[in-house]
N, CA, C and O atoms as CSV, one atom per row, in Angstrom:
chain,resi,resn,atom,element,x,y,z
A,1,MET,N,N,-18.422,46.760,-48.344
A,1,MET,CA,C,-19.614,46.261,-49.003
A,1,MET,C,C,-19.687,44.744,-48.790
A,1,MET,O,O,-18.789,44.015,-49.212
A,2,ALA,N,N,-20.728,44.281,-48.150
A,2,ALA,CA,C,-20.873,42.871,-47.792
A,2,ALA,C,C,-20.977,41.971,-49.014
A,2,ALA,O,O,-20.383,40.893,-49.037
A,3,ALA,N,N,-21.719,42.394,-50.024
A,3,ALA,CA,C,-21.894,41.568,-51.219
A,3,ALA,C,C,-20.564,41.383,-51.948
A,3,ALA,O,O,-20.272,40.293,-52.439
A,4,ARG,N,N,-19.771,42.427,-52.018
A,4,ARG,CA,C,-18.473,42.321,-52.701
A,4,ARG,C,C,-17.555,41.363,-51.957
A,4,ARG,O,O,-16.891,40.537,-52.583
A,5,ALA,N,N,-17.506,41.458,-50.642
A,5,ALA,CA,C,-16.663,40.560,-49.841
A,5,ALA,C,C,-17.121,39.113,-50.007
A,5,ALA,O,O,-16.290,38.211,-50.107
A,6,ARG,N,N,-18.417,38.887,-50.036
A,6,ARG,CA,C,-18.956,37.533,-50.216
A,6,ARG,C,C,-18.612,36.996,-51.606
A,6,ARG,O,O,-18.215,35.838,-51.737
A,7,ASN,N,N,-18.759,37.820,-52.639
A,7,ASN,CA,C,-18.412,37.393,-53.995
A,7,ASN,C,C,-16.925,37.087,-54.115
A,7,ASN,O,O,-16.547,36.100,-54.747
A,8,GLU,N,N,-16.077,37.918,-53.517
A,8,GLU,CA,C,-14.632,37.680,-53.576
A,8,GLU,C,C,-14.251,36.404,-52.832
A,8,GLU,O,O,-13.292,35.731,-53.210
A,9,ARG,N,N,-14.981,36.070,-51.795
A,9,ARG,CA,C,-14.708,34.841,-51.040
A,9,ARG,C,C,-15.135,33.609,-51.846
A,9,ARG,O,O,-14.421,32.606,-51.874
A,10,ARG,N,N,-16.284,33.684,-52.492
A,10,ARG,CA,C,-16.815,32.543,-53.246
A,10,ARG,C,C,-16.163,32.369,-54.612
A,10,ARG,O,O,-16.065,31.249,-55.115
A,11,PHE,N,N,-15.722,33.453,-55.207
A,11,PHE,CA,C,-15.124,33.432,-56.545
A,11,PHE,C,C,-13.737,34.054,-56.464
A,11,PHE,O,O,-13.607,35.277,-56.500
A,12,PRO,N,N,-12.695,33.226,-56.354
A,12,PRO,CA,C,-11.351,33.741,-56.112
A,12,PRO,C,C,-10.771,34.610,-57.233
A,12,PRO,O,O,-9.933,35.469,-56.963
A,13,GLN,N,N,-11.196,34.406,-58.474
A,13,GLN,CA,C,-10.695,35.215,-59.575
A,13,GLN,C,C,-11.771,36.211,-59.990
A,13,GLN,O,O,-12.961,35.895,-59.999
A,14,TRP,N,N,-11.333,37.417,-60.333
A,14,TRP,CA,C,-12.275,38.412,-60.828
A,14,TRP,C,C,-11.529,39.473,-61.613
A,14,TRP,O,O,-10.316,39.642,-61.487
A,15,GLU,N,N,-12.311,40.194,-62.446
A,15,GLU,CA,C,-11.771,41.329,-63.184
A,15,GLU,C,C,-12.811,42.440,-63.198
A,15,GLU,O,O,-14.013,42.179,-63.217
A,16,GLY,N,N,-12.343,43.668,-63.189
A,16,GLY,CA,C,-13.233,44.810,-63.263
A,16,GLY,C,C,-13.733,45.008,-64.684
A,16,GLY,O,O,-13.022,44.720,-65.647
A,17,LEU,N,N,-14.951,45.499,-64.810
A,17,LEU,CA,C,-15.545,45.782,-66.115
A,17,LEU,C,C,-15.617,47.293,-66.318
A,17,LEU,O,O,-15.628,48.037,-65.337
A,18,PRO,N,N,-15.667,47.760,-67.550
A,18,PRO,CA,C,-15.671,49.205,-67.830
A,18,PRO,C,C,-16.828,49.961,-67.168
A,18,PRO,O,O,-16.692,51.144,-66.854
A,19,ASP,N,N,-17.965,49.287,-66.955
A,19,ASP,CA,C,-19.130,49.958,-66.364
A,19,ASP,C,C,-19.088,49.981,-64.840
A,19,ASP,O,O,-20.052,50.408,-64.205
A,20,GLY,N,N,-17.981,49.527,-64.242
A,20,GLY,CA,C,-17.866,49.518,-62.784
A,20,GLY,C,C,-18.258,48.192,-62.158
A,20,GLY,O,O,-18.050,47.982,-60.963
A,21,GLY,N,N,-18.820,47.300,-62.950
A,21,GLY,CA,C,-19.180,45.978,-62.449
A,21,GLY,C,C,-17.963,45.075,-62.404
A,21,GLY,O,O,-16.833,45.518,-62.610
A,22,ARG,N,N,-18.207,43.818,-62.137
A,22,ARG,CA,C,-17.132,42.839,-62.081
A,22,ARG,C,C,-17.569,41.528,-62.706
A,22,ARG,O,O,-18.755,41.198,-62.727
A,23,ARG,N,N,-16.588,40.779,-63.217
A,23,ARG,CA,C,-16.802,39.416,-63.690
A,23,ARG,C,C,-16.002,38.519,-62.758
A,23,ARG,O,O,-14.774,38.584,-62.718
A,24,TYR,N,N,-16.713,37.681,-62.011
A,24,TYR,CA,C,-16.084,36.732,-61.091
A,24,TYR,C,C,-16.108,35.351,-61.721
A,24,TYR,O,O,-17.005,35.045,-62.506
A,25,TRP,N,N,-15.124,34.502,-61.384
A,25,TRP,CA,C,-15.183,33.111,-61.828
A,25,TRP,C,C,-14.408,32.215,-60.883
A,25,TRP,O,O,-13.512,32.647,-60.158
A,26,ARG,N,N,-14.790,30.954,-60.922
A,26,ARG,CA,C,-14.089,29.913,-60.170
A,26,ARG,C,C,-14.092,28.648,-61.002
A,26,ARG,O,O,-14.993,28.428,-61.811
A,27,ILE,N,N,-13.077,27.814,-60.801
A,27,ILE,CA,C,-12.925,26.578,-61.560
A,27,ILE,C,C,-13.053,25.397,-60.612
A,27,ILE,O,O,-12.429,25.355,-59.552
A,28,ILE,N,N,-13.880,24.438,-61.019
A,28,ILE,CA,C,-14.087,23.205,-60.261
A,28,ILE,C,C,-13.606,22.054,-61.145
A,28,ILE,O,O,-14.137,21.842,-62.236
A,29,ARG,N,N,-12.615,21.320,-60.680
A,29,ARG,CA,C,-12.073,20.183,-61.431
A,29,ARG,C,C,-13.075,19.042,-61.472
A,29,ARG,O,O,-13.793,18.803,-60.502
A,30,GLY,N,N,-13.121,18.334,-62.603
A,30,GLY,CA,C,-13.975,17.166,-62.744
A,30,GLY,C,C,-13.404,15.991,-61.971
A,30,GLY,O,O,-12.215,15.970,-61.652
A,31,ALA,N,N,-14.244,15.018,-61.670
A,31,ALA,CA,C,-13.805,13.846,-60.905
A,31,ALA,C,C,-12.779,13.025,-61.672
A,31,ALA,O,O,-11.855,12.478,-61.070
A,32,THR,N,N,-12.924,12.930,-62.987
A,32,THR,CA,C,-11.984,12.129,-63.772
A,32,THR,C,C,-11.230,12.956,-64.800
A,32,THR,O,O,-10.058,12.684,-65.060
A,33,ALA,N,N,-11.862,13.946,-65.383
A,33,ALA,CA,C,-11.206,14.770,-66.405
A,33,ALA,C,C,-12.012,16.050,-66.606
A,33,ALA,O,O,-13.179,16.130,-66.223
A,34,GLY,N,N,-11.385,17.031,-67.202
A,34,GLY,CA,C,-12.071,18.278,-67.511
A,34,GLY,C,C,-12.358,19.111,-66.280
A,34,GLY,O,O,-11.901,18.807,-65.178
A,35,TYR,N,N,-13.127,20.171,-66.493
A,35,TYR,CA,C,-13.479,21.060,-65.389
A,35,TYR,C,C,-14.689,21.909,-65.763
A,35,TYR,O,O,-15.065,22.012,-66.931
A,36,ALA,N,N,-15.282,22.508,-64.750
A,36,ALA,CA,C,-16.373,23.456,-64.944
A,36,ALA,C,C,-15.889,24.820,-64.471
A,36,ALA,O,O,-15.195,24.923,-63.459
A,37,ARG,N,N,-16.251,25.851,-65.195
A,37,ARG,CA,C,-15.929,27.214,-64.796
A,37,ARG,C,C,-17.251,27.936,-64.583
A,37,ARG,O,O,-18.085,27.996,-65.486
A,38,TYR,N,N,-17.439,28.482,-63.389
A,38,TYR,CA,C,-18.639,29.239,-63.061
A,38,TYR,C,C,-18.311,30.719,-63.181
A,38,TYR,O,O,-17.371,31.200,-62.548
A,39,VAL,N,N,-19.080,31.446,-63.989
A,39,VAL,CA,C,-18.837,32.857,-64.251
A,39,VAL,C,C,-20.046,33.649,-63.766
A,39,VAL,O,O,-21.179,33.388,-64.170
A,40,LYS,N,N,-19.784,34.618,-62.894
A,40,LYS,CA,C,-20.837,35.479,-62.356
A,40,LYS,C,C,-20.516,36.919,-62.731
A,40,LYS,O,O,-19.425,37.409,-62.437
A,41,VAL,N,N,-21.456,37.597,-63.377
A,41,VAL,CA,C,-21.282,38.999,-63.754
A,41,VAL,C,C,-22.210,39.836,-62.886
A,41,VAL,O,O,-23.404,39.559,-62.777
A,42,VAL,N,N,-21.634,40.868,-62.267
A,42,VAL,CA,C,-22.412,41.755,-61.407
A,42,VAL,C,C,-22.254,43.189,-61.876
A,42,VAL,O,O,-21.263,43.542,-62.516
A,43,GLY,N,N,-23.240,44.011,-61.550
A,43,GLY,CA,C,-23.179,45.428,-61.856
A,43,GLY,C,C,-22.338,46.166,-60.827
A,43,GLY,O,O,-21.801,45.552,-59.906
A,44,ALA,N,N,-22.222,47.481,-60.978
A,44,ALA,CA,C,-21.426,48.295,-60.069
A,44,ALA,C,C,-21.927,48.207,-58.632
A,44,ALA,O,O,-21.153,48.401,-57.694
A,45,ASP,N,N,-23.213,47.917,-58.451
A,45,ASP,CA,C,-23.795,47.792,-57.112
A,45,ASP,C,C,-23.728,46.357,-56.583
A,45,ASP,O,O,-24.320,46.046,-55.550
A,46,GLU,N,N,-22.996,45.473,-57.302
A,46,GLU,CA,C,-22.830,44.057,-56.964
A,46,GLU,C,C,-24.112,43.235,-57.134
A,46,GLU,O,O,-24.176,42.098,-56.667
A,47,ALA,N,N,-25.125,43.790,-57.789
A,47,ALA,CA,C,-26.331,43.023,-58.095
A,47,ALA,C,C,-26.005,42.054,-59.229
A,47,ALA,O,O,-25.384,42.445,-60.218
A,48,THR,N,N,-26.416,40.803,-59.094
A,48,THR,CA,C,-26.105,39.772,-60.076
A,48,THR,C,C,-26.841,40.031,-61.390
A,48,THR,O,O,-28.057,40.222,-61.403
A,49,LEU,N,N,-26.088,40.036,-62.499
A,49,LEU,CA,C,-26.659,40.203,-63.828
A,49,LEU,C,C,-26.764,38.867,-64.550
A,49,LEU,O,O,-27.730,38.631,-65.276
A,50,SER,N,N,-25.777,37.989,-64.359
A,50,SER,CA,C,-25.833,36.672,-64.984
A,50,SER,C,C,-24.907,35.693,-64.268
A,50,SER,O,O,-23.913,36.078,-63.652
A,51,ILE,N,N,-25.266,34.413,-64.371
A,51,ILE,CA,C,-24.431,33.319,-63.889
A,51,ILE,C,C,-24.456,32.256,-64.983
A,51,ILE,O,O,-25.523,31.824,-65.421
A,52,VAL,N,N,-23.266,31.840,-65.417
A,52,VAL,CA,C,-23.143,30.843,-66.478
A,52,VAL,C,C,-22.140,29.787,-66.037
A,52,VAL,O,O,-21.087,30.107,-65.485
A,53,GLN,N,N,-22.478,28.517,-66.289
A,53,GLN,CA,C,-21.562,27.410,-66.070
A,53,GLN,C,C,-21.001,27.022,-67.431
A,53,GLN,O,O,-21.755,26.796,-68.378
A,54,GLU,N,N,-19.676,26.947,-67.527
A,54,GLU,CA,C,-19.010,26.513,-68.750
A,54,GLU,C,C,-18.349,25.167,-68.468
A,54,GLU,O,O,-17.661,25.018,-67.459
A,55,ILE,N,N,-18.548,24.194,-69.341
A,55,ILE,CA,C,-17.986,22.856,-69.173
A,55,ILE,C,C,-16.863,22.671,-70.197
A,55,ILE,O,O,-17.058,22.896,-71.391
A,56,TYR,N,N,-15.690,22.260,-69.716
A,56,TYR,CA,C,-14.524,22.050,-70.565
A,56,TYR,C,C,-14.103,20.590,-70.504
A,56,TYR,O,O,-14.239,19.938,-69.468
A,57,ASP,N,N,-13.586,20.076,-71.631
A,57,ASP,CA,C,-13.114,18.687,-71.655
A,57,ASP,C,C,-11.683,18.618,-71.115
A,57,ASP,O,O,-11.125,19.625,-70.680
A,58,ALA,N,N,-11.103,17.428,-71.149
A,58,ALA,CA,C,-9.755,17.208,-70.612
A,58,ALA,C,C,-8.684,17.994,-71.358
A,58,ALA,O,O,-7.610,18.249,-70.814
A,59,ASP,N,N,-8.970,18.379,-72.601
A,59,ASP,CA,C,-8.017,19.156,-73.397
A,59,ASP,C,C,-8.227,20.665,-73.265
A,59,ASP,O,O,-7.553,21.447,-73.935
A,60,GLY,N,N,-9.152,21.074,-72.410
A,60,GLY,CA,C,-9.405,22.488,-72.194
A,60,GLY,C,C,-10.310,23.140,-73.223
A,60,GLY,O,O,-10.367,24.367,-73.306
A,61,ARG,N,N,-11.025,22.329,-74.017
A,61,ARG,CA,C,-11.962,22.867,-75.010
A,61,ARG,C,C,-13.340,23.019,-74.395
A,61,ARG,O,O,-13.821,22.124,-73.700
A,62,LEU,N,N,-13.972,24.151,-74.652
A,62,LEU,CA,C,-15.338,24.389,-74.193
A,62,LEU,C,C,-16.272,23.434,-74.925
A,62,LEU,O,O,-16.290,23.407,-76.156
A,63,ILE,N,N,-17.053,22.647,-74.177
A,63,ILE,CA,C,-17.948,21.687,-74.833
A,63,ILE,C,C,-19.428,21.964,-74.550
A,63,ILE,O,O,-20.291,21.497,-75.293
A,64,ALA,N,N,-19.734,22.721,-73.481
A,64,ALA,CA,C,-21.134,23.027,-73.175
A,64,ALA,C,C,-21.202,24.251,-72.273
A,64,ALA,O,O,-20.262,24.560,-71.541
A,65,THR,N,N,-22.339,24.939,-72.344
A,65,THR,CA,C,-22.617,26.050,-71.430
A,65,THR,C,C,-23.983,25.828,-70.800
A,65,THR,O,O,-24.830,25.120,-71.343
A,66,HIS,N,N,-24.177,26.446,-69.649
A,66,HIS,CA,C,-25.454,26.348,-68.956
A,66,HIS,C,C,-25.707,27.681,-68.268
A,66,HIS,O,O,-25.123,27.972,-67.224
A,67,GLU,N,N,-26.591,28.497,-68.868
A,67,GLU,CA,C,-26.978,29.757,-68.237
A,67,GLU,C,C,-27.894,29.423,-67.071
A,67,GLU,O,O,-28.905,28.745,-67.251
A,68,LYS,N,N,-27.553,29.891,-65.885
A,68,LYS,CA,C,-28.338,29.587,-64.692
A,68,LYS,C,C,-29.147,30.791,-64.205
A,68,LYS,O,O,-30.170,30.613,-63.543
A,69,PHE,N,N,-28.708,32.010,-64.520
A,69,PHE,CA,C,-29.396,33.216,-64.086
A,69,PHE,C,C,-29.164,34.284,-65.133
A,69,PHE,O,O,-28.028,34.402,-65.591
A,70,PRO,N,N,-30.118,35.054,-65.543
A,70,PRO,CA,C,-31.427,35.277,-64.954
A,70,PRO,C,C,-32.471,34.236,-65.333
A,70,PRO,O,O,-33.488,34.106,-64.652
A,71,VAL,N,N,-32.231,33.479,-66.428
A,71,VAL,CA,C,-33.164,32.429,-66.830
A,71,VAL,C,C,-32.376,31.135,-66.981
A,71,VAL,O,O,-31.351,31.108,-67.662
A,72,ASP,N,N,-32.846,30.066,-66.351
A,72,ASP,CA,C,-32.173,28.777,-66.461
A,72,ASP,C,C,-32.521,28.165,-67.813
A,72,ASP,O,O,-33.653,27.734,-68.036
A,73,THR,N,N,-31.543,28.129,-68.710
A,73,THR,CA,C,-31.784,27.645,-70.064
A,73,THR,C,C,-31.354,26.196,-70.265
A,73,THR,O,O,-31.559,25.639,-71.344
A,74,GLY,N,N,-30.767,25.583,-69.257
A,74,GLY,CA,C,-30.294,24.211,-69.393
A,74,GLY,C,C,-28.973,24.150,-70.142
A,74,GLY,O,O,-28.468,25.169,-70.614
A,75,HIS,N,N,-28.418,22.947,-70.248
A,75,HIS,CA,C,-27.141,22.758,-70.926
A,75,HIS,C,C,-27.306,22.899,-72.438
A,75,HIS,O,O,-28.283,22.430,-73.022
A,76,LYS,N,N,-26.326,23.557,-73.053
A,76,LYS,CA,C,-26.290,23.704,-74.502
A,76,LYS,C,C,-24.920,23.264,-74.973
A,76,LYS,O,O,-23.902,23.803,-74.537
A,77,ARG,N,N,-24.894,22.290,-75.857
A,77,ARG,CA,C,-23.639,21.803,-76.432
A,77,ARG,C,C,-23.021,22.884,-77.315
A,77,ARG,O,O,-23.729,23.628,-77.993
A,78,VAL,N,N,-21.709,22.958,-77.295
A,78,VAL,CA,C,-20.974,23.864,-78.161
A,78,VAL,C,C,-20.413,23.027,-79.309
A,78,VAL,O,O,-19.780,21.997,-79.079
A,79,VAL,N,N,-20.643,23.467,-80.532
A,79,VAL,CA,C,-20.165,22.737,-81.694
A,79,VAL,C,C,-18.665,23.019,-81.833
A,79,VAL,O,O,-18.235,24.169,-81.917
A,80,VAL,N,N,-17.889,21.941,-81.855
A,80,VAL,CA,C,-16.440,22.043,-81.948
A,80,VAL,C,C,-16.000,21.619,-83.340
A,80,VAL,O,O,-16.334,20.531,-83.809
A,81,SER,N,N,-15.257,22.485,-83.984
A,81,SER,CA,C,-14.736,22.153,-85.307
A,81,SER,C,C,-13.569,21.176,-85.153
A,81,SER,O,O,-12.672,21.401,-84.341
A,82,ARG,N,N,-13.582,20.121,-85.913
A,82,ARG,CA,C,-12.519,19.116,-85.863
A,82,ARG,C,C,-11.492,19.320,-86.974
A,82,ARG,O,O,-10.634,18.465,-87.195
A,83,GLY,N,N,-11.577,20.450,-87.671
A,83,GLY,CA,C,-10.663,20.716,-88.794
A,83,GLY,C,C,-9.231,20.897,-88.335
A,83,GLY,O,O,-8.994,21.120,-87.148
A,84,GLY,N,N,-8.294,20.809,-89.218
A,84,GLY,CA,C,-6.901,20.915,-88.843
A,84,GLY,C,C,-6.144,21.620,-89.830
A,84,GLY,O,O,-4.937,21.801,-89.670
């Protein structure tokens, strides 16, 4: 399957889902700190269901998300509790 081979090449990590689809992801390090994780969810036929960018700070805390597909919703800040 060409789409599966292309997804595996572009997204080195993946896991199978109960419905036969897959969740692919890749991590891109930030220039100075933190990283972005791109998550792509596909159905059993490898058709794209969603693509989300997750932004993490230098401590590995999720600070923002950006849904890119099926609808581009823009960046959304994640509220982080500072309690201890």
